[in-house]
N, CA and C atoms as an extended XYZ file, in Angstrom:
534
Properties=species:S:1:pos:R:3:atomname:S:1:resname:S:1:resid:I:1 pbc="F F F"
N       -48.716      -12.023       12.328 N   MET     1
C       -50.102      -12.063       12.719 CA  MET     1
C       -50.642      -13.486       12.664 C   MET     1
N       -50.233      -14.221       11.640 N   GLU     2
C       -50.711      -15.601       11.464 CA  GLU     2
C       -50.304      -16.461       12.658 C   GLU     2
N       -49.113      -16.232       13.179 N   TYR     3
C       -48.647      -16.986       14.352 CA  TYR     3
C       -49.598      -16.767       15.527 C   TYR     3
N       -49.983      -15.520       15.767 N   LEU     4
C       -50.929      -15.240       16.854 CA  LEU     4
C       -52.284      -15.878       16.575 C   LEU     4
N       -52.752      -15.750       15.342 N   ARG     5
C       -54.059      -16.293       14.981 CA  ARG     5
C       -54.108      -17.813       15.220 C   ARG     5
N       -53.025      -18.523       14.847 N   ARG     6
C       -52.979      -19.984       14.999 CA  ARG     6
C       -52.839      -20.417       16.451 C   ARG     6
N       -52.170      -19.632       17.268 N   ASN     7
C       -51.793      -20.085       18.603 CA  ASN     7
C       -52.544      -19.434       19.746 C   ASN     7
N       -53.417      -18.517       19.466 N   LEU     8
C       -54.161      -17.843       20.518 CA  LEU     8
C       -55.451      -18.616       20.777 C   LEU     8
N       -55.469      -19.398       21.858 N   HIS     9
C       -56.618      -20.244       22.187 CA  HIS     9
C       -57.381      -19.738       23.416 C   HIS     9
N       -56.728      -18.894       24.214 N   HIS    10
C       -57.336      -18.377       25.444 CA  HIS    10
C       -57.323      -16.858       25.382 C   HIS    10
N       -58.476      -16.252       25.307 N   GLY    11
C       -58.562      -14.800       25.290 CA  GLY    11
C       -58.346      -14.230       23.900 C   GLY    11
N       -58.217      -12.916       23.856 N   SER    12
C       -57.990      -12.243       22.583 CA  SER    12
C       -57.045      -11.076       22.798 C   SER    12
N       -56.443      -10.657       21.710 N   ILE    13
C       -55.526       -9.527       21.748 CA  ILE    13
C       -55.958       -8.531       20.676 C   ILE    13
N       -56.119       -7.282       21.068 N   VAL    14
C       -56.310       -6.219       20.101 CA  VAL    14
C       -54.910       -5.691       19.832 C   VAL    14
N       -54.395       -5.981       18.635 N   LEU    15
C       -53.026       -5.627       18.280 CA  LEU    15
C       -53.059       -4.415       17.356 C   LEU    15
N       -52.378       -3.352       17.777 N   VAL    16
C       -52.320       -2.125       16.986 CA  VAL    16
C       -50.869       -1.920       16.559 C   VAL    16
N       -50.640       -1.846       15.245 N   THR    17
C       -49.291       -1.658       14.722 CA  THR    17
C       -48.964       -0.167       14.662 C   THR    17
N       -47.674        0.180       14.515 N   PRO    18
C       -47.296        1.595       14.493 CA  PRO    18
C       -47.995        2.412       13.407 C   PRO    18
N       -48.417        1.758       12.324 N   ASP    19
C       -49.108        2.511       11.269 CA  ASP    19
C       -50.604        2.665       11.545 C   ASP    19
N       -51.081        2.156       12.705 N   GLY    20
C       -52.475        2.308       13.098 CA  GLY    20
C       -53.376        1.151       12.717 C   GLY    20
N       -52.842        0.140       12.026 N   SER    21
C       -53.654       -1.027       11.662 CA  SER    21
C       -54.041       -1.804       12.915 C   SER    21
N       -55.268       -2.338       12.912 N   HIS    22
C       -55.777       -3.123       14.041 CA  HIS    22
C       -55.981       -4.572       13.608 C   HIS    22
N       -55.563       -5.500       14.473 N   TYR    23
C       -55.792       -6.930       14.269 CA  TYR    23
C       -56.347       -7.476       15.574 C   TYR    23
N       -57.289       -8.404       15.472 N   VAL    24
C       -57.885       -8.975       16.680 CA  VAL    24
C       -57.887      -10.494       16.579 C   VAL    24
N       -56.717      -11.136       16.771 N   PRO    25
C       -56.719      -12.591       16.828 CA  PRO    25
C       -57.258      -13.040       18.186 C   PRO    25
N       -57.937      -14.148       18.217 N   GLY    26
C       -58.477      -14.675       19.456 CA  GLY    26
C       -59.989      -14.592       19.480 C   GLY    26
N       -60.566      -14.967       20.610 N   HIS    27
C       -62.003      -15.156       20.642 CA  HIS    27
C       -62.702      -14.503       21.827 C   HIS    27
N       -62.265      -14.775       23.038 N   VAL    28
C       -63.034      -14.388       24.220 CA  VAL    28
C       -62.159      -13.659       25.233 C   VAL    28
N       -62.786      -13.281       26.356 N   GLN    29
C       -62.048      -12.636       27.439 CA  GLN    29
C       -61.051      -13.639       28.016 C   GLN    29
N       -59.960      -13.253       28.657 N   PRO    30
C       -59.548      -11.883       28.916 CA  PRO    30
C       -59.064      -11.189       27.645 C   PRO    30
N       -59.371       -9.941       27.575 N   ASP    31
C       -59.072       -9.128       26.411 CA  ASP    31
C       -57.808       -8.306       26.691 C   ASP    31
N       -56.848       -8.348       25.789 N   ALA    32
C       -55.611       -7.605       25.973 CA  ALA    32
C       -55.419       -6.632       24.821 C   ALA    32
N       -54.855       -5.499       25.114 N   HIS    33
C       -54.520       -4.516       24.085 CA  HIS    33
C       -53.002       -4.401       24.014 C   HIS    33
N       -52.455       -4.660       22.833 N   TRP    34
C       -51.014       -4.632       22.609 CA  TRP    34
C       -50.780       -3.575       21.542 C   TRP    34
N       -50.337       -2.399       21.958 N   ILE    35
C       -50.223       -1.260       21.054 CA  ILE    35
C       -48.745       -0.988       20.790 C   ILE    35
N       -48.315       -1.251       19.554 N   PHE    36
C       -46.909       -1.067       19.182 CA  PHE    36
C       -46.682        0.355       18.689 C   PHE    36
N       -45.619        0.979       19.173 N   THR    37
C       -45.266        2.330       18.759 CA  THR    37
C       -43.974        2.349       17.948 C   THR    37
N       -43.209        1.279       18.009 N   VAL    38
C       -41.934        1.183       17.288 CA  VAL    38
C       -41.985       -0.040       16.379 C   VAL    38
N       -41.851        0.135       15.072 N   PRO    39
C       -41.972       -0.996       14.137 CA  PRO    39
C       -41.039       -2.163       14.449 C   PRO    39
N       -39.807       -1.907       14.837 N   ARG    40
C       -38.845       -2.983       15.066 CA  ARG    40
C       -39.151       -3.803       16.321 C   ARG    40
N       -39.980       -3.283       17.210 N   ALA    41
C       -40.273       -3.988       18.464 CA  ALA    41
C       -40.920       -5.348       18.208 C   ALA    41
N       -41.820       -5.427       17.239 N   MET    42
C       -42.498       -6.698       16.953 CA  MET    42
C       -41.485       -7.760       16.519 C   MET    42
N       -40.580       -7.409       15.637 N   GLY    43
C       -39.567       -8.344       15.170 CA  GLY    43
C       -38.632       -8.769       16.275 C   GLY    43
N       -38.270       -7.827       17.137 N   ARG    44
C       -37.391       -8.164       18.256 CA  ARG    44
C       -38.058       -9.176       19.179 C   ARG    44
N       -39.343       -9.004       19.435 N   ILE    45
C       -40.061       -9.934       20.312 CA  ILE    45
C       -40.127      -11.313       19.662 C   ILE    45
N       -40.375      -11.362       18.368 N   LEU    46
C       -40.439      -12.653       17.678 CA  LEU    46
C       -39.094      -13.366       17.709 C   LEU    46
N       -37.993      -12.615       17.636 N   ARG    47
C       -36.668      -13.239       17.641 CA  ARG    47
C       -36.263      -13.734       19.016 C   ARG    47
N       -36.662      -13.025       20.077 N   ASP    48
C       -36.248      -13.419       21.430 CA  ASP    48
C       -37.318      -12.992       22.430 C   ASP    48
N       -38.403      -13.744       22.450 N   TYR    49
C       -39.585      -13.431       23.260 CA  TYR    49
C       -39.226      -13.215       24.727 C   TYR    49
N       -38.439      -14.127       25.296 N   ASP    50
C       -38.162      -14.076       26.731 CA  ASP    50
C       -37.454      -12.788       27.146 C   ASP    50
N       -36.538      -12.297       26.345 N   LEU    51
C       -35.818      -11.074       26.683 CA  LEU    51
C       -36.523       -9.836       26.147 C   LEU    51
N       -36.885       -9.856       24.888 N   GLU    52
C       -37.331       -8.644       24.215 CA  GLU    52
C       -38.734       -8.184       24.594 C   GLU    52
N       -39.575       -9.057       25.104 N   LEU    53
C       -40.906       -8.619       25.526 CA  LEU    53
C       -40.767       -7.524       26.578 C   LEU    53
N       -39.965       -7.773       27.595 N   GLY    54
C       -39.745       -6.780       28.645 CA  GLY    54
C       -38.894       -5.609       28.195 C   GLY    54
N       -37.840       -5.901       27.421 N   GLU    55
C       -36.945       -4.846       26.944 CA  GLU    55
C       -37.705       -3.825       26.098 C   GLU    55
N       -38.474       -4.321       25.133 N   THR    56
C       -39.182       -3.400       24.239 CA  THR    56
C       -40.271       -2.628       24.984 C   THR    56
N       -40.871       -3.243       25.996 N   TYR    57
C       -41.861       -2.520       26.810 CA  TYR    57
C       -41.178       -1.383       27.576 C   TYR    57
N       -40.034       -1.699       28.211 N   ALA    58
C       -39.312       -0.699       28.994 CA  ALA    58
C       -38.812        0.453       28.115 C   ALA    58
N       -38.480        0.148       26.866 N   GLU    59
C       -37.990        1.173       25.937 CA  GLU    59
C       -39.125        1.965       25.285 C   GLU    59
N       -40.374        1.594       25.543 N   GLY    60
C       -41.504        2.305       24.955 CA  GLY    60
C       -41.892        1.801       23.572 C   GLY    60
N       -41.432        0.611       23.209 N   GLY    61
C       -41.758        0.038       21.901 CA  GLY    61
C       -43.199       -0.428       21.802 C   GLY    61
N       -43.845       -0.675       22.937 N   TRP    62
C       -45.255       -1.066       22.963 CA  TRP    62
C       -45.817       -0.737       24.342 C   TRP    62
N       -47.129       -0.688       24.416 N   HIS    63
C       -47.813       -0.484       25.691 CA  HIS    63
C       -49.200       -1.098       25.589 C   HIS    63
N       -49.886       -1.123       26.703 N   SER    64
C       -51.269       -1.600       26.750 CA  SER    64
C       -52.164       -0.407       27.031 C   SER    64
N       -53.470       -0.621       26.882 N   LYS    65
C       -54.366        0.472       27.274 CA  LYS    65
C       -54.198        0.676       28.774 C   LYS    65
N       -54.537        1.844       29.292 N   PRO    66
C       -54.344        2.109       30.720 CA  PRO    66
C       -54.953        1.004       31.590 C   PRO    66
N       -54.129        0.495       32.497 N   GLY    67
C       -54.580       -0.561       33.392 CA  GLY    67
C       -54.642       -1.927       32.746 C   GLY    67
N       -54.187       -2.048       31.513 N   GLY    68
C       -54.335       -3.308       30.793 CA  GLY    68
C       -53.088       -4.155       30.671 C   GLY    68
N       -51.980       -3.730       31.289 N   LEU    69
C       -50.751       -4.519       31.176 CA  LEU    69
C       -50.938       -5.913       31.776 C   LEU    69
N       -51.614       -5.997       32.906 N   LEU    70
C       -51.845       -7.291       33.544 CA  LEU    70
C       -52.640       -8.211       32.618 C   LEU    70
N       -53.677       -7.681       31.967 N   ASN    71
C       -54.459       -8.491       31.016 CA  ASN    71
C       -53.593       -8.955       29.858 C   ASN    71
N       -52.743       -8.064       29.341 N   SER    72
C       -51.870       -8.432       28.224 CA  SER    72
C       -50.941       -9.568       28.621 C   SER    72
N       -50.323       -9.443       29.769 N   LEU    73
C       -49.408      -10.485       30.227 CA  LEU    73
C       -50.142      -11.792       30.504 C   LEU    73
N       -51.368      -11.695       31.042 N   GLU    74
C       -52.162      -12.894       31.316 CA  GLU    74
C       -52.467      -13.652       30.023 C   GLU    74
N       -52.884      -12.950       28.980 N   VAL    75
C       -53.188      -13.595       27.700 CA  VAL    75
C       -51.927      -14.215       27.109 C   VAL    75
N       -50.824      -13.488       27.161 N   LEU    76
C       -49.574      -14.022       26.619 CA  LEU    76
C       -49.137      -15.276       27.376 C   LEU    76
N       -49.212      -15.260       28.698 N   MET    77
C       -48.796      -16.422       29.493 CA  MET    77
C       -49.736      -17.608       29.290 C   MET    77
N       -51.040      -17.352       29.189 N   LEU    78
C       -51.983      -18.443       28.957 CA  LEU    78
C       -51.706      -19.156       27.635 C   LEU    78
N       -51.288      -18.399       26.644 N   ASN    79
C       -51.123      -18.961       25.305 CA  ASN    79
C       -49.694      -19.330       24.952 C   ASN    79
N       -48.740      -18.670       25.545 N   PHE    80
C       -47.353      -18.896       25.140 CA  PHE    80
C       -46.456      -19.220       26.321 C   PHE    80
N       -47.025      -19.844       27.337 N   GLY    81
C       -46.235      -20.293       28.474 CA  GLY    81
C       -45.389      -21.484       28.056 C   GLY    81
N       -45.032      -22.327       28.999 N   GLU    82
C       -44.168      -23.477       28.709 CA  GLU    82
C       -44.955      -24.613       28.048 C   GLU    82
N       -45.186      -24.493       26.749 N   THR    83
C       -45.829      -25.556       25.993 CA  THR    83
C       -44.807      -26.185       25.069 C   THR    83
N       -45.148      -27.338       24.494 N   LYS    84
C       -44.219      -27.991       23.563 CA  LYS    84
C       -43.898      -27.075       22.398 C   LYS    84
N       -44.896      -26.386       21.883 N   GLU    85
C       -44.660      -25.505       20.743 CA  GLU    85
C       -43.750      -24.349       21.138 C   GLU    85
N       -43.955      -23.834       22.351 N   HIS    86
C       -43.110      -22.742       22.826 CA  HIS    86
C       -41.664      -23.226       22.961 C   HIS    86
N       -41.483      -24.433       23.495 N   VAL    87
C       -40.141      -24.992       23.637 CA  VAL    87
C       -39.501      -25.182       22.263 C   VAL    87
N       -40.263      -25.716       21.300 N   LEU    88
C       -39.748      -25.895       19.944 CA  LEU    88
C       -39.381      -24.539       19.340 C   LEU    88
N       -40.230      -23.547       19.531 N   ARG    89
C       -39.943      -22.209       19.028 CA  ARG    89
C       -38.677      -21.677       19.678 C   ARG    89
N       -38.515      -21.943       20.972 N   GLY    90
C       -37.308      -21.511       21.676 CA  GLY    90
C       -36.059      -22.151       21.110 C   GLY    90
N       -36.149      -23.435       20.763 N   LEU    91
C       -34.999      -24.113       20.162 CA  LEU    91
C       -34.660      -23.504       18.810 C   LEU    91
N       -35.676      -23.182       18.018 N   CYS    92
C       -35.439      -22.545       16.719 CA  CYS    92
C       -34.787      -21.177       16.913 C   CYS    92
N       -35.226      -20.447       17.930 N   LEU    93
C       -34.632      -19.138       18.193 CA  LEU    93
C       -33.183      -19.271       18.624 C   LEU    93
N       -32.879      -20.309       19.412 N   GLN    94
C       -31.488      -20.522       19.816 CA  GLN    94
C       -30.612      -20.796       18.605 C   GLN    94
N       -31.117      -21.595       17.666 N   LEU    95
C       -30.378      -21.866       16.435 CA  LEU    95
C       -30.171      -20.570       15.661 C   LEU    95
N       -31.200      -19.754       15.575 N   TYR    96
C       -31.101      -18.467       14.897 CA  TYR    96
C       -30.016      -17.605       15.554 C   TYR    96
N       -29.976      -17.596       16.886 N   LYS    97
C       -28.993      -16.793       17.606 CA  LYS    97
C       -27.574      -17.285       17.323 C   LYS    97
N       -27.399      -18.593       17.251 N   ILE    98
C       -26.074      -19.143       16.957 CA  ILE    98
C       -25.612      -18.700       15.572 C   ILE    98
N       -26.527      -18.737       14.611 N   ILE    99
C       -26.188      -18.308       13.251 CA  ILE    99
C       -25.838      -16.827       13.254 C   ILE    99
N       -26.600      -16.027       13.992 N   GLN   100
C       -26.365      -14.593       14.031 CA  GLN   100
C       -25.101      -14.219       14.798 C   GLN   100
N       -24.625      -15.108       15.673 N   LEU   101
C       -23.447      -14.814       16.484 CA  LEU   101
C       -22.245      -14.489       15.605 C   LEU   101
N       -22.074      -15.217       14.509 N   GLY   102
C       -20.965      -14.941       13.602 CA  GLY   102
C       -21.024      -13.526       13.068 C   GLY   102
N       -22.213      -13.056       12.754 N   ASN   103
C       -22.366      -11.683       12.275 CA  ASN   103
C       -22.029      -10.675       13.364 C   ASN   103
N       -22.417      -10.959       14.598 N   ARG   104
C       -22.127      -10.037       15.689 CA  ARG   104
C       -20.626       -9.941       15.951 C   ARG   104
N       -19.931      -11.074       15.855 N   ILE   105
C       -18.487      -11.059       16.085 CA  ILE   105
C       -17.797      -10.231       15.009 C   ILE   105
N       -18.167      -10.453       13.748 N   ALA   106
C       -17.566       -9.680       12.652 CA  ALA   106
C       -17.882       -8.196       12.811 C   ALA   106
N       -19.120       -7.876       13.187 N   ARG   107
C       -19.513       -6.483       13.380 CA  ARG   107
C       -18.732       -5.871       14.546 C   ARG   107
N       -18.484       -6.653       15.600 N   SER   108
C       -17.714       -6.159       16.740 CA  SER   108
C       -16.304       -5.774       16.324 C   SER   108
N       -15.675       -6.611       15.514 N   TYR   109
C       -14.329       -6.283       15.031 CA  TYR   109
C       -14.344       -4.976       14.237 C   TYR   109
N       -15.350       -4.797       13.401 N   ARG   110
C       -15.448       -3.552       12.623 CA  ARG   110
C       -15.663       -2.352       13.545 C   ARG   110
N       -16.523       -2.513       14.562 N   ASN   111
C       -16.774       -1.415       15.492 CA  ASN   111
C       -15.523       -1.034       16.275 C   ASN   111
N       -14.792       -2.029       16.743 N   VAL   112
C       -13.560       -1.757       17.490 CA  VAL   112
C       -12.570       -1.021       16.596 C   VAL   112
N       -12.408       -1.505       15.369 N   ALA   113
C       -11.480       -0.853       14.440 CA  ALA   113
C       -11.914        0.587       14.180 C   ALA   113
N       -13.206        0.803       14.014 N   HIS   114
C       -13.714        2.149       13.725 CA  HIS   114
C       -13.450        3.109       14.886 C   HIS   114
N       -13.587        2.635       16.127 N   HIS   115
C       -13.467        3.510       17.285 CA  HIS   115
C       -12.057        3.619       17.856 C   HIS   115
N       -11.230        2.588       17.683 N   TYR   116
C        -9.943        2.586       18.377 CA  TYR   116
C        -8.729        2.510       17.456 C   TYR   116
N        -8.872        2.098       16.227 N   ASP   117
C        -7.736        2.080       15.307 CA  ASP   117
C        -7.568        3.471       14.697 C   ASP   117
N        -7.300        4.398       15.572 N   ILE   118
C        -7.180        5.801       15.202 CA  ILE   118
C        -5.797        6.269       15.654 C   ILE   118
N        -5.208        7.156       14.893 N   ASP   119
C        -3.889        7.667       15.266 CA  ASP   119
C        -3.919        8.254       16.668 C   ASP   119
N        -2.824        8.064       17.388 N   GLU   120
C        -2.724        8.529       18.769 CA  GLU   120
C        -2.925       10.035       18.901 C   GLU   120
N        -2.503       10.813       17.910 N   TRP   121
C        -2.625       12.264       18.007 CA  TRP   121
C        -4.077       12.701       18.182 C   TRP   121
N        -5.021       11.912       17.629 N   VAL   122
C        -6.442       12.251       17.782 CA  VAL   122
C        -6.833       12.164       19.253 C   VAL   122
N        -6.424       11.079       19.921 N   PHE   123
C        -6.751       10.916       21.338 CA  PHE   123
C        -6.056       11.980       22.185 C   PHE   123
N        -4.857       12.345       21.823 N   ARG   124
C        -4.119       13.363       22.585 CA  ARG   124
C        -4.810       14.728       22.515 C   ARG   124
N        -5.678       14.927       21.533 N   ARG   125
C        -6.386       16.192       21.401 CA  ARG   125
C        -7.463       16.353       22.479 C   ARG   125
N        -8.027       15.253       22.974 N   PHE   126
C        -9.120       15.399       23.936 CA  PHE   126
C        -8.927       14.634       25.242 C   PHE   126
N        -7.853       13.847       25.373 N   LEU   127
C        -7.597       13.150       26.635 CA  LEU   127
C        -6.510       13.892       27.413 C   LEU   127
N        -6.400       13.561       28.698 N   ASP   128
C        -5.370       14.206       29.497 CA  ASP   128
C        -3.999       13.613       29.168 C   ASP   128
N        -2.952       14.076       29.857 N   SER   129
C        -1.584       13.668       29.513 CA  SER   129
C        -1.327       12.183       29.730 C   SER   129
N        -2.102       11.543       30.605 N   ASN   130
C        -1.931       10.101       30.834 CA  ASN   130
C        -2.841        9.254       29.950 C   ASN   130
N        -3.597        9.909       29.082 N   MET   131
C        -4.457        9.228       28.109 CA  MET   131
C        -5.559        8.399       28.776 C   MET   131
N        -6.075        8.872       29.922 N   PHE   132
C        -7.211        8.184       30.532 CA  PHE   132
C        -8.405        8.311       29.607 C   PHE   132
N        -9.113        7.216       29.437 N   TYR   133
C       -10.218        7.198       28.474 CA  TYR   133
C       -11.576        7.005       29.137 C   TYR   133
N       -11.627        6.992       30.451 N   SER   134
C       -12.912        6.807       31.126 CA  SER   134
C       -13.150        7.963       32.088 C   SER   134
N       -14.275        7.910       32.776 N   CYS   135
C       -14.709        9.039       33.599 CA  CYS   135
C       -13.738        9.359       34.731 C   CYS   135
N       -13.717       10.600       35.117 N   ALA   136
C       -12.884       11.084       36.212 CA  ALA   136
C       -13.708       11.138       37.493 C   ALA   136
N       -13.041       11.411       38.603 N   CYS   137
C       -13.717       11.516       39.900 CA  CYS   137
C       -13.458       12.917       40.449 C   CYS   137
N       -14.405       13.800       40.261 N   PHE   138
C       -14.257       15.180       40.714 CA  PHE   138
C       -14.678       15.252       42.185 C   PHE   138
N       -13.672       15.121       43.075 N   GLU   139
C       -13.944       15.173       44.513 CA  GLU   139
C       -14.313       16.585       44.964 C   GLU   139
N       -13.776       17.568       44.246 N   GLU   140
C       -14.054       18.979       44.531 CA  GLU   140
C       -14.387       19.662       43.210 C   GLU   140
N       -15.130       20.740       43.273 N   ASP   141
C       -15.569       21.448       42.067 CA  ASP   141
C       -14.431       22.062       41.271 C   ASP   141
N       -13.356       22.457       41.919 N   ASN   142
C       -12.315       23.214       41.238 CA  ASN   142
C       -11.169       22.345       40.699 C   ASN   142
N       -11.325       21.037       40.646 N   LEU   143
C       -10.261       20.163       40.145 CA  LEU   143
C       -10.140       20.266       38.635 C   LEU   143
N        -8.906       20.123       38.148 N   THR   144
C        -8.693       20.018       36.708 CA  THR   144
C        -9.016       18.590       36.295 C   THR   144
N        -9.101       18.348       35.000 N   LEU   145
C        -9.368       16.996       34.512 CA  LEU   145
C        -8.287       16.027       34.981 C   LEU   145
N        -7.012       16.444       34.876 N   GLU   146
C        -5.924       15.547       35.300 CA  GLU   146
C        -5.999       15.240       36.793 C   GLU   146
N        -6.304       16.242       37.613 N   GLU   147
C        -6.431       16.014       39.054 CA  GLU   147
C        -7.581       15.049       39.346 C   GLU   147
N        -8.671       15.206       38.628 N   ALA   148
C        -9.824       14.316       38.825 CA  ALA   148
C        -9.508       12.894       38.357 C   ALA   148
N        -8.704       12.754       37.313 N   GLN   149
C        -8.306       11.425       36.855 CA  GLN   149
C        -7.436       10.742       37.909 C   GLN   149
N        -6.505       11.486       38.503 N   PHE   150
C        -5.684       10.905       39.559 CA  PHE   150
C        -6.522       10.581       40.793 C   PHE   150
N        -7.528       11.390       41.073 N   ALA   151
C        -8.435       11.087       42.184 CA  ALA   151
C        -9.145        9.762       41.931 C   ALA   151
N        -9.536        9.540       40.687 N   LYS   152
C       -10.167        8.258       40.340 CA  LYS   152
C        -9.183        7.114       40.566 C   LYS   152
N        -7.935        7.312       40.156 N   CYS   153
C        -6.930        6.264       40.353 CA  CYS   153
C        -6.732        5.967       41.835 C   CYS   153
N        -6.651        7.005       42.655 N   ARG   154
C        -6.504        6.793       44.104 CA  ARG   154
C        -7.694        6.008       44.660 C   ARG   154
N        -8.886        6.358       44.208 N   LEU   155
C       -10.093        5.662       44.657 CA  LEU   155
C       -10.067        4.193       44.242 C   LEU   155
N        -9.654        3.924       43.012 N   LEU   156
C        -9.563        2.529       42.546 CA  LEU   156
C        -8.543        1.736       43.348 C   LEU   156
N        -7.376        2.314       43.583 N   VAL   157
C        -6.330        1.636       44.354 CA  VAL   157
C        -6.848        1.302       45.742 C   VAL   157
N        -7.515        2.265       46.368 N   LYS   158
C        -8.045        2.064       47.725 CA  LYS   158
C        -9.171        1.027       47.724 C   LYS   158
N       -10.097        1.139       46.786 N   THR   159
C       -11.260        0.248       46.747 CA  THR   159
C       -10.858       -1.195       46.418 C   THR   159
N        -9.956       -1.347       45.461 N   LEU   160
C        -9.555       -2.690       45.020 CA  LEU   160
C        -8.401       -3.272       45.816 C   LEU   160
N        -7.883       -2.495       46.774 N   LEU   161
C        -6.745       -2.932       47.598 CA  LEU   161
C        -5.583       -3.382       46.715 C   LEU   161
N        -5.216       -2.553       45.761 N   LEU   162
C        -4.161       -2.901       44.820 CA  LEU   162
C        -2.785       -2.787       45.462 C   LEU   162
N        -1.905       -3.653       45.020 N   SER   163
C        -0.511       -3.639       45.464 CA  SER   163
C         0.352       -3.091       44.345 C   SER   163
N         1.541       -2.594       44.668 N   PRO   164
C         2.443       -2.100       43.620 CA  PRO   164
C         2.687       -3.174       42.559 C   PRO   164
N         2.650       -2.765       41.314 N   GLY   165
C         2.889       -3.681       40.198 CA  GLY   165
C         1.616       -4.271       39.606 C   GLY   165
N         0.505       -4.208       40.341 N   GLN   166
C        -0.748       -4.709       39.784 CA  GLN   166
C        -1.291       -3.697       38.795 C   GLN   166
N        -2.045       -4.200       37.801 N   ARG   167
C        -2.591       -3.339       36.761 CA  ARG   167
C        -4.108       -3.482       36.736 C   ARG   167
N        -4.776       -2.429       36.269 N   VAL   168
C        -6.227       -2.423       36.175 CA  VAL   168
C        -6.622       -1.960       34.777 C   VAL   168
N        -7.540       -2.685       34.174 N   LEU   169
C        -8.128       -2.251       32.916 CA  LEU   169
C        -9.508       -1.707       33.247 C   LEU   169
N        -9.720       -0.436       33.006 N   ASP   170
C       -10.966        0.247       33.358 CA  ASP   170
C       -11.821        0.367       32.105 C   ASP   170
N       -12.909       -0.378       32.069 N   ILE   171
C       -13.782       -0.376       30.902 CA  ILE   171
C       -15.185       -0.016       31.341 C   ILE   171
N       -15.804        0.890       30.622 N   LYS   172
C       -17.197        1.237       30.874 CA  LYS   172
C       -18.002        0.711       29.700 C   LYS   172
N       -18.975       -0.123       29.983 N   HIS   173
C       -19.825       -0.694       28.941 CA  HIS   173
C       -21.123        0.087       28.892 C   HIS   173
N       -21.482        0.519       27.712 N   LYS   174
C       -22.767        1.200       27.533 CA  LYS   174
C       -23.524        0.445       26.462 C   LYS   174
N       -24.686       -0.102       26.808 N   ARG   175
C       -25.485       -0.859       25.864 CA  ARG   175
C       -26.191        0.083       24.896 C   ARG   175
N       -26.059       -0.207       23.639 N   LYS   176
C       -26.706        0.610       22.618 CA  LYS   176
C       -28.179        0.239       22.548 C   LYS   176
N       -29.047        1.237       22.606 N   LYS   177
C       -30.481        0.987       22.487 CA  LYS   177
C       -30.864        1.004       21.023 C   LYS   177
N       -31.726        0.080       20.684 N   THR   178
C       -32.172        0.014       19.291 CA  THR   178
C       -33.599        0.434       19.161 C   THR   178
């Protein structure tokens, strides 16, 4: 809150936290309403304003009063656009991200081990005989899982113009929402 109070020179923001507390840093119009519904959204925005402002809005972490999104964005841009302080804050955030990168790499290794360092018999219980681990292509309703997996392979070969001996690693990435 102190950061907003110190840096809000144009307009005002009515800030509502998930617990219902109201803060009004700023002075005059344009008036913006920033209503947080998810506690972690505020911290995410502070850590990476450029990415998380939009991400947390799209995820429902915050909203404005009806018709007030434009006012909210106007106040934010007037006060936190490309200024020296914003650039300095951005540099500090980049340093923070570099420090956190080591933690993400270590966590990634743990996640991979947790999900894939499993005995093969476990995978054989729910995968087809060729051990396909990604989605199938059901061209017709009555296909078995194995038939649909081979249909996917045929589609990949045709789409990628693969030649005999070439290999494909099929990975589906799903971003975890926080």
